[in-house]
Legacy VTK file of the C-alpha trace (Angstrom):
# vtk DataFile Version 3.0
C-alpha trace
ASCII
DATASET POLYDATA
POINTS 549 float
-43.639 11.340 -35.288
-45.816 8.149 -33.888
-44.624 5.305 -31.659
-43.874 2.614 -34.148
-42.015 4.971 -36.029
-39.840 6.169 -33.653
-39.430 1.913 -33.118
-38.770 0.865 -36.515
-35.899 4.275 -37.518
-34.090 3.735 -34.465
-34.617 -0.643 -35.021
-33.050 0.584 -38.894
-29.873 2.837 -37.189
-28.816 -0.082 -34.620
-29.001 -2.607 -37.192
-26.973 -0.058 -39.466
-24.805 1.296 -36.887
-23.790 -2.442 -36.002
-23.223 -3.710 -39.244
-20.780 -0.713 -39.606
-18.997 -1.154 -36.452
-18.569 -4.768 -36.504
-17.130 -4.225 -40.014
-14.541 -1.447 -39.229
-13.578 -3.733 -35.605
-12.990 -7.067 -38.931
-10.819 -4.517 -40.592
-8.616 -2.849 -37.452
-8.173 -6.583 -36.022
-7.183 -8.444 -39.724
-4.683 -5.107 -40.450
-3.629 -5.505 -37.081
-3.614 -8.458 -36.327
-1.669 -9.516 -39.782
1.017 -6.741 -39.388
1.507 -7.945 -36.046
1.495 -11.294 -36.818
3.844 -10.726 -39.511
6.304 -8.546 -38.024
6.891 -11.801 -34.409
7.618 -14.706 -38.250
9.552 -12.169 -39.604
11.806 -11.187 -36.286
11.671 -15.164 -35.572
13.421 -15.945 -39.039
16.154 -13.468 -38.670
17.220 -15.159 -35.105
17.562 -18.692 -36.980
19.089 -17.016 -40.226
21.575 -15.154 -37.129
21.968 -18.834 -36.171
22.889 -20.671 -38.674
25.420 -17.842 -40.193
27.166 -18.286 -36.875
27.474 -22.078 -37.995
28.442 -21.392 -41.410
31.521 -19.132 -39.665
32.615 -21.972 -37.539
33.004 -24.410 -40.209
33.948 -22.460 -42.993
31.576 -23.319 -45.486
32.092 -20.157 -47.594
35.316 -21.366 -48.552
33.545 -25.061 -49.263
30.963 -23.610 -51.537
33.506 -21.160 -53.355
35.505 -24.139 -54.483
32.298 -26.057 -54.964
33.521 -29.513 -52.282
32.153 -30.808 -48.926
35.266 -31.366 -47.157
35.296 -33.453 -43.071
33.128 -30.496 -41.481
30.514 -30.328 -44.382
28.254 -33.316 -42.413
29.105 -31.671 -39.244
27.824 -28.425 -40.266
24.736 -29.966 -41.692
23.858 -31.985 -38.336
24.945 -28.767 -36.454
21.634 -27.010 -39.044
19.514 -30.091 -38.208
19.539 -29.596 -34.324
18.806 -25.816 -35.834
15.656 -27.155 -36.987
14.388 -29.531 -34.727
14.652 -26.429 -32.368
12.849 -23.868 -34.409
9.594 -23.906 -35.774
10.494 -23.355 -39.358
10.176 -25.211 -43.167
13.366 -24.633 -44.719
16.491 -23.966 -44.064
19.072 -24.028 -46.992
21.814 -21.980 -48.639
22.307 -21.975 -52.394
24.665 -20.545 -54.489
24.714 -19.214 -58.419
27.240 -21.254 -61.383
26.300 -17.578 -63.334
25.254 -14.610 -61.799
23.663 -13.973 -65.134
21.375 -16.887 -65.225
19.326 -16.746 -62.146
18.157 -19.807 -62.504
21.542 -21.440 -62.658
20.781 -21.440 -58.741
21.948 -24.083 -56.659
22.318 -26.112 -53.659
25.186 -25.634 -51.539
23.877 -27.286 -48.101
20.102 -28.162 -46.519
18.652 -28.974 -43.788
16.138 -31.628 -42.496
14.373 -31.756 -39.159
14.578 -35.578 -37.744
10.290 -35.779 -38.493
11.900 -35.313 -41.916
15.083 -38.058 -41.932
13.309 -40.395 -39.902
10.744 -41.211 -43.418
12.432 -44.504 -43.800
14.178 -42.754 -47.140
17.807 -42.909 -47.677
19.794 -40.067 -47.074
20.312 -39.408 -50.509
17.159 -39.010 -51.725
16.188 -36.655 -48.338
19.865 -34.291 -47.927
20.419 -31.834 -51.432
24.218 -32.017 -51.554
27.027 -29.397 -52.895
26.572 -28.328 -56.757
23.618 -30.195 -56.579
20.933 -27.826 -59.301
17.300 -26.263 -57.821
13.928 -27.452 -58.125
12.859 -25.910 -61.367
9.632 -24.434 -59.213
12.009 -23.837 -55.955
12.484 -19.805 -56.192
10.441 -17.331 -57.506
12.280 -15.290 -60.477
11.973 -11.924 -58.087
13.290 -14.168 -54.959
15.977 -15.104 -57.200
16.600 -11.748 -58.570
17.199 -10.476 -54.776
19.500 -12.819 -54.375
21.972 -12.275 -56.703
21.465 -8.810 -56.226
22.617 -9.486 -52.577
25.367 -11.052 -53.232
26.529 -8.283 -56.955
26.348 -6.031 -53.857
28.134 -7.854 -50.713
25.446 -7.054 -48.707
25.594 -7.036 -45.059
21.705 -7.209 -43.722
19.403 -9.309 -43.423
16.774 -9.472 -45.867
12.998 -10.562 -45.389
10.823 -10.869 -48.168
6.813 -12.231 -48.123
5.818 -15.263 -50.218
3.210 -17.239 -51.455
3.123 -19.710 -54.174
1.064 -22.834 -55.043
3.114 -25.209 -54.136
5.055 -24.168 -50.573
1.800 -22.063 -49.381
2.733 -18.574 -47.655
6.083 -18.693 -46.449
8.315 -15.745 -45.491
11.972 -15.891 -46.292
14.671 -14.695 -43.996
17.953 -14.134 -46.331
21.177 -13.049 -45.905
24.942 -13.380 -47.912
27.395 -16.178 -47.440
30.728 -14.889 -47.869
34.243 -16.852 -47.691
36.902 -16.492 -45.088
38.449 -13.554 -47.243
34.736 -11.470 -46.292
33.879 -12.450 -50.367
30.469 -13.082 -50.889
29.702 -16.666 -52.242
26.366 -17.685 -52.065
22.764 -17.442 -49.710
21.800 -18.275 -46.734
18.433 -18.443 -46.064
15.190 -19.646 -44.038
11.853 -19.781 -44.378
9.069 -20.191 -41.981
6.005 -21.081 -43.221
3.217 -18.437 -41.804
-0.166 -19.773 -43.888
-1.884 -20.563 -40.416
-2.414 -16.524 -39.892
-5.276 -17.183 -42.638
-6.656 -19.890 -40.552
-6.678 -18.140 -37.883
-8.009 -14.449 -39.559
-10.823 -15.774 -40.717
-11.858 -17.168 -37.476
-11.110 -14.609 -35.802
-13.399 -12.917 -38.947
-16.421 -15.244 -38.531
-16.624 -14.530 -34.951
-16.643 -10.880 -34.664
-19.400 -11.144 -37.825
-21.012 -13.793 -35.374
-20.917 -12.153 -31.996
-22.509 -9.050 -33.580
-24.984 -10.691 -35.396
-26.305 -12.443 -31.850
-25.142 -8.704 -30.400
-27.557 -6.940 -32.925
-30.471 -8.950 -32.736
-30.565 -8.718 -28.986
-30.488 -4.976 -29.116
-33.488 -4.863 -31.636
-35.515 -7.526 -29.144
-34.643 -5.117 -26.251
-35.493 -2.295 -27.600
-39.427 -3.149 -28.532
-40.108 -4.654 -25.679
-38.362 -1.154 -23.676
-38.774 2.070 -25.421
-41.853 2.532 -23.623
-40.727 2.048 -20.027
-37.485 4.094 -21.326
-39.055 7.009 -22.964
-43.065 7.768 -22.686
-43.274 7.769 -18.738
-40.066 9.124 -17.444
-41.042 12.133 -20.407
-44.635 12.319 -18.324
-42.839 11.554 -15.011
-40.272 14.252 -15.435
-42.946 17.105 -16.762
-44.615 16.644 -13.843
-42.020 17.108 -11.469
-40.173 20.132 -13.179
-44.361 21.660 -12.977
-43.982 21.627 -8.742
-41.176 23.085 -7.884
-42.094 25.827 -11.094
-45.193 26.560 -8.622
-43.224 26.259 -5.239
-40.772 29.427 -7.232
-44.395 31.086 -8.375
-45.268 30.317 -3.969
-42.070 32.209 -3.207
-41.485 29.845 -0.139
-37.873 29.959 1.532
-34.993 28.453 -0.508
-34.337 25.963 2.141
-38.078 24.757 1.292
-37.386 24.886 -2.065
-37.280 20.649 -3.356
-36.955 19.308 -5.838
-38.569 15.477 -5.824
-36.971 13.623 -8.327
-39.351 12.008 -11.121
-39.359 7.261 -10.111
-38.440 6.936 -13.470
-35.949 8.891 -15.479
-35.382 6.921 -18.032
-31.940 6.375 -20.119
-29.092 8.496 -21.745
-30.342 11.319 -23.103
-33.724 11.376 -21.251
-31.115 10.063 -17.657
-28.810 13.397 -18.936
-31.884 15.546 -19.459
-33.128 14.787 -16.036
-30.524 15.016 -14.286
-30.028 18.997 -15.916
-33.201 19.922 -14.424
-32.080 18.501 -11.358
-28.917 20.052 -10.822
-30.898 23.380 -12.652
-33.211 23.508 -9.919
-30.214 22.492 -6.899
-28.453 24.936 -8.253
-31.017 27.952 -7.635
-31.666 26.448 -4.261
-27.858 26.446 -3.322
-27.228 29.699 -4.558
-29.970 31.952 -2.372
-28.652 29.189 0.668
-25.278 30.173 -0.444
-25.055 33.340 -0.814
-24.669 34.682 2.243
-21.914 31.981 2.873
-19.342 33.674 0.317
-17.699 36.272 2.520
-16.796 33.097 4.962
-16.000 30.821 2.150
-13.198 33.274 0.347
-11.545 33.381 3.684
-11.778 29.713 4.336
-9.751 29.558 1.360
-7.608 32.063 1.282
-6.274 30.896 4.747
-6.179 27.633 3.122
-3.301 29.069 0.170
-1.371 30.645 2.843
-0.580 27.664 4.306
0.297 26.308 1.175
2.658 29.182 -0.155
4.523 28.842 3.430
4.389 25.046 2.785
6.367 25.409 -0.862
8.990 28.427 0.565
9.559 25.476 2.969
10.656 23.432 1.348
12.650 25.635 -1.681
16.412 25.888 0.175
16.269 29.463 2.238
19.535 29.212 4.633
22.413 31.157 3.364
25.221 30.574 3.777
24.260 27.269 2.670
26.888 25.012 3.009
29.326 26.600 5.821
31.704 24.257 5.821
32.482 24.601 2.017
34.175 27.849 1.092
35.587 26.577 -2.203
31.879 28.399 -3.428
29.013 30.142 -2.573
25.759 31.009 -3.671
22.679 32.770 -2.324
19.004 32.527 -4.554
15.186 33.822 -3.995
11.564 32.977 -5.592
8.512 35.120 -5.505
5.426 33.430 -6.877
3.233 35.490 -9.149
0.026 33.873 -7.067
-0.303 32.559 -3.908
1.813 29.411 -4.764
3.989 29.244 -8.069
5.480 26.638 -10.500
8.883 27.639 -10.192
11.897 26.033 -7.881
15.327 25.889 -7.218
17.744 23.663 -5.940
21.082 23.212 -4.820
23.102 20.468 -2.996
25.522 18.432 -3.297
25.688 15.344 -5.144
28.715 13.765 -3.827
31.995 14.920 -1.420
33.580 16.468 -5.388
30.449 17.561 -7.065
27.383 19.935 -6.244
24.110 20.453 -8.105
22.110 23.780 -9.207
19.035 23.859 -10.684
16.400 26.086 -11.526
12.808 25.357 -13.258
9.886 26.438 -14.593
6.697 24.384 -14.934
4.070 26.112 -16.783
0.806 27.513 -15.753
0.586 28.551 -12.822
-1.202 28.091 -9.413
-1.716 25.014 -7.608
-1.530 22.736 -10.667
1.702 24.154 -11.426
3.238 24.323 -7.585
2.488 20.462 -7.058
4.468 19.063 -10.421
6.692 21.234 -9.295
6.776 19.249 -6.128
7.239 16.296 -7.712
9.719 17.963 -10.429
11.545 18.950 -7.788
12.007 15.525 -5.521
12.700 13.537 -9.143
15.418 15.667 -10.174
17.372 15.910 -6.688
17.016 12.261 -5.365
18.209 10.709 -9.013
21.023 12.926 -9.119
22.240 11.605 -5.332
21.559 8.405 -6.735
24.440 9.622 -9.765
25.152 9.880 -13.459
25.124 12.696 -16.044
22.563 15.909 -16.024
20.859 14.654 -19.117
20.451 10.988 -17.072
18.574 12.725 -15.125
16.509 14.845 -16.612
15.666 11.357 -18.925
15.040 9.689 -15.711
13.029 12.422 -14.298
11.026 13.459 -18.103
9.782 9.636 -18.531
8.267 9.416 -14.582
6.639 13.002 -14.883
5.231 11.911 -18.177
2.945 8.678 -16.690
-0.425 10.001 -16.178
0.439 13.896 -16.922
-3.102 14.203 -18.127
-3.047 17.809 -17.506
0.013 18.393 -20.270
2.397 20.274 -17.879
5.879 20.521 -18.078
8.886 22.075 -17.079
11.579 24.022 -18.213
14.796 22.922 -16.218
18.728 23.941 -16.314
20.329 20.944 -14.165
23.929 21.659 -13.532
26.736 19.399 -12.046
30.074 20.514 -11.038
33.062 18.696 -10.131
34.356 21.516 -6.968
37.700 20.260 -6.912
38.169 21.248 -10.404
35.150 23.507 -11.855
34.909 21.808 -14.459
31.142 21.457 -14.838
28.193 19.772 -16.910
24.998 21.479 -18.163
21.448 20.071 -19.333
19.255 23.191 -20.245
15.520 21.536 -20.900
14.621 24.757 -22.674
15.366 26.733 -20.125
16.350 30.708 -19.985
20.187 31.269 -21.191
22.700 31.308 -17.818
24.708 34.606 -17.303
28.575 33.897 -16.285
31.310 36.238 -15.427
34.825 35.528 -15.572
36.733 37.351 -12.660
36.579 40.940 -12.738
35.156 41.244 -16.727
31.213 41.714 -17.717
28.655 39.298 -17.913
27.423 37.683 -20.661
24.832 35.194 -21.402
26.078 31.788 -22.375
24.184 30.684 -25.329
23.663 27.160 -26.677
20.579 24.892 -28.503
18.193 24.051 -25.648
16.728 20.490 -25.436
12.781 20.308 -25.621
11.430 20.833 -22.195
10.976 18.147 -19.442
7.840 16.402 -19.394
6.550 17.038 -22.883
7.368 13.765 -24.493
8.024 10.053 -22.956
11.849 8.700 -24.061
13.586 12.016 -24.543
17.211 12.269 -24.546
19.170 15.505 -23.679
22.318 17.449 -24.738
24.809 18.522 -22.644
27.738 21.309 -22.523
30.723 21.266 -20.583
31.621 25.252 -18.866
34.930 25.781 -16.875
34.668 28.395 -13.755
37.536 29.442 -11.700
38.342 31.132 -8.760
36.957 34.891 -9.012
34.096 33.379 -11.127
30.185 34.377 -11.215
26.932 32.492 -12.411
23.851 33.211 -12.528
20.934 31.597 -13.599
17.032 32.863 -13.758
13.495 32.304 -14.829
12.186 33.840 -18.103
10.066 35.914 -15.387
12.529 38.099 -14.710
13.596 38.652 -18.681
10.005 38.779 -19.068
8.645 40.646 -16.667
6.364 44.003 -17.828
5.501 46.653 -17.544
2.596 49.103 -17.851
3.129 49.891 -21.558
3.880 46.001 -22.584
7.020 46.566 -22.440
9.462 43.445 -20.954
12.642 43.491 -19.517
14.651 41.486 -21.616
18.291 40.364 -21.500
19.542 43.719 -22.006
18.658 45.264 -18.807
19.039 41.882 -17.194
22.963 42.289 -18.061
23.352 46.093 -17.502
21.863 44.925 -13.682
24.021 42.514 -12.909
26.894 45.376 -14.494
26.058 48.113 -12.722
27.770 47.105 -9.863
30.569 44.397 -9.982
30.333 42.380 -6.427
30.967 39.116 -6.653
28.476 38.497 -3.659
25.625 36.836 -4.941
23.105 38.399 -2.475
23.885 41.219 -3.814
23.935 41.290 -7.592
20.391 39.226 -7.232
19.299 42.071 -5.295
20.491 44.559 -7.380
18.659 42.446 -10.457
15.548 42.404 -8.732
15.381 46.155 -7.904
15.984 47.190 -11.685
13.059 44.500 -12.252
10.919 46.697 -9.277
11.546 50.185 -11.073
11.202 49.221 -14.613
7.882 47.692 -13.961
6.745 50.227 -11.709
2.772 49.669 -10.389
2.342 46.779 -13.491
1.261 43.843 -11.516
3.541 40.503 -11.356
2.364 38.170 -14.183
4.646 34.649 -13.726
6.866 34.216 -10.950
10.343 35.538 -10.336
13.386 32.879 -9.661
16.813 33.578 -9.273
20.091 32.659 -8.628
23.550 33.299 -7.907
27.264 31.864 -7.196
30.809 32.796 -6.998
33.113 30.138 -7.226
36.270 30.207 -5.299
36.833 32.058 -1.116
LINES 1 550
549 0 1 2 3 4 5 6 7 8 9 10 11 12 13 14 15 16 17 18 19 20 21 22 23 24 25 26 27 28 29 30 31 32 33 34 35 36 37 38 39 40 41 42 43 44 45 46 47 48 49 50 51 52 53 54 55 56 57 58 59 60 61 62 63 64 65 66 67 68 69 70 71 72 73 74 75 76 77 78 79 80 81 82 83 84 85 86 87 88 89 90 91 92 93 94 95 96 97 98 99 100 101 102 103 104 105 106 107 108 109 110 111 112 113 114 115 116 117 118 119 120 121 122 123 124 125 126 127 128 129 130 131 132 133 134 135 136 137 138 139 140 141 142 143 144 145 146 147 148 149 150 151 152 153 154 155 156 157 158 159 160 161 162 163 164 165 166 167 168 169 170 171 172 173 174 175 176 177 178 179 180 181 182 183 184 185 186 187 188 189 190 191 192 193 194 195 196 197 198 199 200 201 202 203 204 205 206 207 208 209 210 211 212 213 214 215 216 217 218 219 220 221 222 223 224 225 226 227 228 229 230 231 232 233 234 235 236 237 238 239 240 241 242 243 244 245 246 247 248 249 250 251 252 253 254 255 256 257 258 259 260 261 262 263 264 265 266 267 268 269 270 271 272 273 274 275 276 277 278 279 280 281 282 283 284 285 286 287 288 289 290 291 292 293 294 295 296 297 298 299 300 301 302 303 304 305 306 307 308 309 310 311 312 313 314 315 316 317 318 319 320 321 322 323 324 325 326 327 328 329 330 331 332 333 334 335 336 337 338 339 340 341 342 343 344 345 346 347 348 349 350 351 352 353 354 355 356 357 358 359 360 361 362 363 364 365 366 367 368 369 370 371 372 373 374 375 376 377 378 379 380 381 382 383 384 385 386 387 388 389 390 391 392 393 394 395 396 397 398 399 400 401 402 403 404 405 406 407 408 409 410 411 412 413 414 415 416 417 418 419 420 421 422 423 424 425 426 427 428 429 430 431 432 433 434 435 436 437 438 439 440 441 442 443 444 445 446 447 448 449 450 451 452 453 454 455 456 457 458 459 460 461 462 463 464 465 466 467 468 469 470 471 472 473 474 475 476 477 478 479 480 481 482 483 484 485 486 487 488 489 490 491 492 493 494 495 496 497 498 499 500 501 502 503 504 505 506 507 508 509 510 511 512 513 514 515 516 517 518 519 520 521 522 523 524 525 526 527 528 529 530 531 532 533 534 535 536 537 538 539 540 541 542 543 544 545 546 547 548
């Protein structure tokens, strides 16, 4: 393919692409702009109707319509409607009724409002206003609009209806209407507000013309620029790239030292794919050199990374409360917790803290993923939950707050399963929210341990605006509670078998101790015996509580 052929084809492709892009942008912009503006207009019309409905109720306009009379409040009501129309940019504000609901053309005015501009034309008000029982103009409403009015009256519809109409006489309107009722709550007529939205068509036309003209100018400039610069951006950069590559290959054949293996970057690199190719060749050459130079430093670098991970492990461990008894001055309960990461750092965490003098908060959670990303996410989640809980609020509110905060900027799409409970110390009454976490286990008095199974909410940080379910429970003196992450039940042996919930309950029930540190150690001992030599694939985290002295 010769140079002129490349230029010609690229020009044609550029022109076609710009035309298609213009059409797509214009179409999407038209639809979005039109729907957005219409929605705003409709919302505004609903507000006007709501205000007018309040005025109607104040002056018992529904009773006047029912009796077809205009008492001393009639003009007072109209004055307030006039003021509302003056303050609102609406086309028409009126109320109508039907002499016979079986005849949609028996529609009559009950009242209408006029702006100060309409009232000050010099004509008598009798010619400007429509009064009670005056028939509506023949072309005032289209039949489908009258049908909708009648249907709303017959069904005493309490909602506000929004319809778009486009007529030759009145232009493009948005009509917002609701049923008028008498003091007995019976439907007697229709209250409506019309907003003129014909201006949207003009604005959309201006928008489309601007987009098309801008795209045309950009297309012409792009083609001219391409014709002028194609030689500089393609041919010359390719020649420079070939020369630099040949020199680097020659150095390799001459078997120079790695430190002397230098790739001379071409002076002209072009753009787009040619620049990518040039950068790729440069990166390849640099990679070969760095590999040869840095091979001797691999062991040293590995040791450095290992030391940093050890520090990270210690920092993460220090963030979790590890001093037991945790609350030596409180004798109402005792608790104990452990966390064993599968790697140097993990995503599991537990926490316990006093929310106030009479409430204790318990948290256990498991971040998706492993390693450093999960550990960083765990730090943020733990901090958010504790800080928000100590500000007050139910467990569901705390998790909703943490969920919205964690969703912001969560490009890694991490999430965290959480069990969070708030227990009233004086009564033992608790509220728990379970966001996709494992079922807790409880033991009442000297009975056996059993799982507390109920429907979970989704995990935290999966979607903004999430609401979380709550579960009420009571824990009495002598009861024990055990919560854990899935690293316990999903511990796997060499035969690919899971430890499971049944083995967990057996481990808890084989010793009737009420000491949390003891039954947590019993569970860990059974896990270790079950897993044997198989590697640990997930973090193992447990928290136990004994209620009472």
